[in-house]
C-alpha positions as CSV (number, residue, x, y, z in Angstrom):
1,M,95.9,132.7,115.8
2,A,96.9,129.7,113.7
3,Q,94.2,127.3,112.5
4,T,94.7,123.6,113.2
5,V,95.2,121.4,110.2
6,N,92.4,118.8,109.8
7,I,94.4,115.9,108.3
8,Q,91.2,113.8,107.8
9,D,89.6,116.4,105.6
10,Q,92.8,117.1,103.7
11,Y,93.3,113.4,103.1
12,L,89.7,112.7,101.9
13,N,89.7,115.9,99.8
14,Q,92.9,114.8,98.0
15,L,91.3,111.3,97.4
16,R,88.2,113.1,96.0
17,K,90.0,115.7,93.8
18,N,92.4,113.3,92.3
19,H,89.9,110.5,91.8
20,I,92.2,108.0,93.5
21,S,90.7,104.5,93.9
22,V,90.5,103.4,97.5
23,T,89.7,100.3,99.5
24,V,87.6,101.2,102.6
25,F,87.9,98.7,105.4
26,L,84.9,98.7,107.7
27,T,84.9,97.9,111.4
28,N,83.0,94.7,110.7
29,G,85.8,93.5,108.4
30,F,83.9,94.2,105.1
31,Q,85.8,95.9,102.3
32,L,84.5,98.4,99.8
33,R,86.4,99.7,96.8
34,G,85.7,102.8,94.8
35,I,86.2,106.6,94.4
36,V,85.4,109.1,97.1
37,K,82.8,111.5,95.6
38,A,82.0,113.6,98.7
39,F,82.3,113.6,102.5
40,D,81.2,115.6,105.5
41,N,81.6,115.3,109.3
42,F,79.7,112.0,109.5
43,T,79.7,110.3,106.2
44,V,81.7,109.4,103.0
45,L,80.0,109.0,99.6
46,L,81.8,106.2,97.7
47,E,81.1,105.4,94.1
48,T,81.8,102.0,92.6
49,E,80.9,101.1,89.0
50,G,78.4,103.9,88.8
51,K,76.7,102.9,92.1
52,Q,76.9,105.1,95.2
53,Q,77.2,104.0,98.8
54,L,76.9,106.4,101.7
55,I,79.1,105.1,104.5
56,F,79.0,106.4,108.1
57,K,82.5,107.3,109.3
58,H,82.0,105.6,112.6
59,A,81.8,102.3,110.7
60,I,85.1,102.9,108.9
61,S,88.4,101.5,110.1
62,T,90.9,102.3,107.3
63,F,91.3,103.9,103.9
64,A,93.8,102.2,101.7
65,P,94.4,104.1,98.4
66,V,96.1,102.6,95.4
67,K,98.7,105.3,95.5
68,N,100.1,107.6,98.1
69,V,98.3,110.8,98.9
70,T,100.3,114.1,99.3
71,L,98.9,116.5,101.9
72,E,99.2,120.2,101.2
73,K,101.1,122.3,103.8
74,E,99.2,125.2,105.1
Protein backbone atom coordinates (compact mmCIF):
# COMPACT_ATOMS: atom_id res chain seq x y z
CA MET A 1 0.00 0.00 0.00
CA ALA A 2 1.37 3.41 -0.96
CA GLN A 3 2.16 5.87 1.79
CA THR A 4 0.69 9.34 1.56
CA VAL A 5 3.13 12.18 1.00
CA ASN A 6 3.24 14.69 3.82
CA ILE A 7 3.92 17.96 1.99
CA GLN A 8 4.22 19.98 5.19
CA ASP A 9 7.00 17.78 6.57
CA GLN A 10 8.82 17.66 3.22
CA TYR A 11 8.62 21.43 2.87
CA LEU A 12 9.85 22.17 6.39
CA ASN A 13 12.58 19.55 6.08
CA GLN A 14 13.89 21.14 2.86
CA LEU A 15 13.90 24.56 4.56
CA ARG A 16 15.83 23.03 7.48
CA LYS A 17 18.34 20.95 5.48
CA ASN A 18 19.16 23.75 3.03
CA HIS A 19 19.29 26.50 5.69
CA ILE A 20 16.87 28.63 3.67
CA SER A 21 15.95 31.93 5.30
CA VAL A 22 12.20 32.22 5.78
CA THR A 23 9.65 34.78 6.91
CA VAL A 24 6.99 33.21 9.12
CA PHE A 25 3.67 35.06 9.17
CA LEU A 26 1.64 34.46 12.31
CA THR A 27 -2.15 34.51 12.50
CA ASN A 28 -1.99 37.74 14.54
CA GLY A 29 -0.12 39.48 11.67
CA PHE A 30 3.30 39.40 13.34
CA GLN A 31 6.28 38.39 11.17
CA LEU A 32 9.32 36.39 12.24
CA ARG A 33 12.43 35.88 10.09
CA GLY A 34 15.03 33.18 10.49
CA ILE A 35 16.13 29.62 9.74
CA VAL A 36 14.09 26.52 10.58
CA LYS A 37 16.25 24.46 12.95
CA ALA A 38 13.72 21.73 13.82
CA PHE A 39 10.02 20.91 13.78
CA ASP A 40 7.54 18.31 14.99
CA ASN A 41 3.78 17.79 14.76
CA PHE A 42 3.00 20.87 16.86
CA THR A 43 5.94 23.29 16.79
CA VAL A 44 8.65 24.89 14.64
CA LEU A 45 12.00 25.96 16.10
CA LEU A 46 13.17 29.15 14.35
CA GLU A 47 16.62 30.67 14.85
CA THR A 48 17.31 34.36 14.27
CA GLU A 49 20.72 35.95 14.96
CA GLY A 50 21.65 33.12 17.33
CA LYS A 51 18.39 33.30 19.29
CA GLN A 52 15.80 30.55 19.15
CA GLN A 53 12.02 30.86 19.15
CA LEU A 54 9.66 27.90 19.52
CA ILE A 55 6.49 28.65 17.55
CA PHE A 56 3.29 26.63 17.80
CA LYS A 57 2.05 25.64 14.34
CA HIS A 58 -1.54 26.64 15.14
CA ALA A 59 -0.25 30.24 15.38
CA ILE A 60 1.39 30.14 11.92
CA SER A 61 -0.37 31.40 8.82
CA THR A 62 2.32 31.27 6.11
CA PHE A 63 5.97 30.40 5.42
CA ALA A 64 7.63 32.67 2.84
CA PRO A 65 11.15 31.47 1.97
CA VAL A 66 13.65 33.73 0.19
CA LYS A 67 13.91 31.15 -2.62
CA ASN A 68 11.73 28.37 -3.97
CA VAL A 69 11.75 24.98 -2.27
CA THR A 70 11.95 21.82 -4.38
CA LEU A 71 10.03 18.88 -2.96
CA GLU A 72 11.38 15.38 -3.49
CA LYS A 73 9.20 12.92 -5.38
CA GLU A 74 8.67 9.67 -3.54
